[in-house]
N, C-alpha and C positions, 0 to 999 in steps of 0.2 A: 751304340747305337740303337736303339729302339726300333723294338717288332711291333709297336702297335698300331693298328688298322682300326682308324677314326669314320666310322662309318654316319653318313647322313643320307639317312633314304626316306622320301619326297615320294609317296601319293601322287600319281598323276588325276591332272584335276579332270572334274565331270564329263561327261561324256556327254557331248554334244551331239542327242539322240535323243528316242525316244526312252520313258524311267519301262523298268519293268521285263527287262531284255539279259541275256545274257550275249555279252556284247562280243564280239569275234574282236582278232587282231588291227582290224583296220577301221574301226570305229572312231573318230575324231575327238580329239578335246577342246573343249570353251575354255576356253584362255584368255576370254575378256575381262576377266577380274584386275586392271592393272593395280589397284592399292596394295592387291595379295601378292605379288607377283612382285612389286617394287619390296615388301616386307621381307619378302623369303631368299631375294636377290640381296641383302645387305647381311645375312644371318650367311653363305655359302661362304666357305672358308676357301680361301686365294690357292690358286696352283693347284686344286683337289682334281684326281682323278674323276673324270664323270663316262657315266655310263648308262643304258634305258635298255628297258627291252625290247625284242622287236616290231613291239605294238607304237600304230602308228601315236595315239594316244600321249604314252610315253615318251616320245620324238616329241613330241610337239610340244612340250610343257616342258622339256630340258631346254628346246630353242627358247620357248618364251622366257624363262628363265636366264638365258646368255649364255648356253652352256653348250658346247659342240659334243657330245655325247658318242660314246661305240656303243653298240649293239651288244649285248649276250644274253644270247638264247638262252643259258641258265638260269635268268632270272624272268621267263615270261610267268602268267595269268596262265594259273593251273586250266587243261587241256579240257572243256567239257567238250567233247566230240560230236558228235547229231545234234544236241542238247545250244549251240555254238548259234547263234542269231536268234535262237524264238524266243519269246517270252512264258516267261514263270507261268502264268495263267492259263495262256495256252496249254503246256507241257501237265498241268494240273490237270486241263480238263481230259486230255486227250492220254494220258497214262495211269491218274485216280493213283490208287494203290502202291502203285511202285515206284511213280514218282516222288510220293511221301514220302515211304519206306527209305528209300535216296538216304534223305534229310534228316533222316533219324541217323546216320550215321556217317557222316559227313564226310569222316576224314579217309578212313579206312574204301569207301563204298566209290566207280566209275562206272559216270559219266558209257553210254554203249559207244565204244571208240576214243573216249577220253582216259584221262589219266584222274585217280586220285591225289588229296591232297600229302598223304603219303609219298607219294611220288614226287612231287612239286618240291616238298620238304630234302628231300636227296638231290634234286636235283638243282635247289639254292645252295646245300653244304658244297656240293661241287665250285658252282660262285664264287661264291666266295672262298675259298682252298687257292682260289686265280688271283686274288687280292694280293697285292705288296701294300707292304707299310706305307701309313702316311693317309692322309686324305682320301673321302671316296665318296664323292656325289653319287647316289642312284637315284633314277626317278622309275617306277616303277609300279607295281600292281598291289592292295588289300593284302592280295594271296601270297606275294611274296615274303612281305613285311611281316606277315603272319607265319611263315614258314623259318625267317630269319630269331623272331624271337623264341620258338619253337628250339630251336638247335640252340640262343645264346639263352635260355634258361633252359635248358633238360626237359622240356614239357610233353607231355604226352599231345600228340595230334589231334586230341579234341580239345583240349583244357586250350592250345592254342589259337582256335579258332571262334574262343570268345571276348579279342581284343576288338576292339570296333578300331577300324582307322579307316578316316573321313578323306575325302581328295584336299588333297593339296597339305597336308599334315606331315609333319616329319615326325621322324624315328631316330633318337639316336644312341647309333649305339656301337661298343668300341672292343674288338676284340686286341685281349693283351697278352704276354708271354703266357700265363696263368689261369686263363680263363677268358670271360665276357661279363662287363662292365653296362649296364642296360643306362642311360641318361635321363633320355623322356620317351612317352611312346603316346602316338597322334597328339605332338604340340601343335597348338593352331594360334598360336599370341598373335597373330596379324590380325586377326579379327577383335579387337579391339582398339586398335590402332587408326 
């Protein structure tokens, strides 16, 4: 019997709200792109375990995909603490150089009352360890997917932050007996359909 775990990592649909904001977990998803959801549903593995973060936008995206996900806190987005709900432009104006300095080394730095990307990687590692073999569909955040890529590819956290992970994209990774296999990152084939 194989112990392979096939991960289907979907980033949630775009946030239905203002741009340039560090959105909190209650931000809704824009699930109006019917063609994209139909194309994504057609690619889902049958009888897969479905999980999402506790954020509203991941649950709404999962439901639009026809899934009945279990919420897994280990896969939530990075906690930006006191900056959550704030606009990047406002934070830049208010904090100036201190805000700019955070982004010079975002993997290790923690926002006030929040967590670092390194912390998020540790959480994701715990979540991955709890997944059984078989297919698992995770509807999560760009940061979560980057954290999983950091784990799978043994990347330095700063390097993992270089991946572009677009809304409604698919990243496919397999956990094998002896390591990891990356099948696709940020796949968006539904755009051409």
